[in-house]
N, C-alpha and C positions, 0 to 999 in steps of 0.2 A: 127660854132658858138664859139665865144671865151668864156673863163671862166666867165668873168664879165657878159656877156649877159645871159649865162646859169644860173648863180646865181640869176640874176634878174628874170628870167623866173620861177625859183623855188619859189622865194618869191611871185611872182604874183599868182602862183598856190596855194600856202599856203593861201594867202589872199582871193582868190576866194572860197576855201574850207571853210574858216572861215565865209565868208559872207553867204554861203549856210547854214551852221550850225546855225548861228544866226537867219536867216530867218525862219528856221524850229522851233527853240525854241520860236520865237515870236508868232507863230501860236497857241501855247498852253500855253502861259504865262498869268499870272494874270495881271491886269492893272498896279500894282506897279512894277512887274518884267518887264513888257513890256517897261516901260519908261527907265529902266536901259539898257535893251537889245537894244532898239532903239538908245540910245546914243553910245553904243559900235559899233553897226552896222554902224552908220554914220561915225565913225572914221575908221573902217575897209574898208568901201567903198571908203573913201577918199584916204586911203593908196593904195588900189587896183588901183584906177584911176591914182594916181601919178606914180606908178610902170609901168602901161600901157603906160603912156606918155613917160617915160624914155626909155622904150623898143622901142616904135615906133620911137623915136628920134634917137636911136642908129641904128635901121634898115635903117632909111632914110639917115644917114651919110655914104656916099660911098667915097672911095678913088679916084674914077674916076670922072672927071669933068662932070657936066651935061650940055646937050645942050638944049637950049630953042627954 
């Protein structure tokens, strides 16, 4: 695993931890707090999804030609 992919994996892990933290907060939040948490949660989920797509794309790119 090269350093770039390792850094992305760390960022993905951080984003996943943040999603889980916000989901727990949302369970006990007031309606007003819940709206703010949902906005932040939506942003973090989008970041997590984007990181996952980047990582998946890097894993798929192989220096060897593929045969179909």
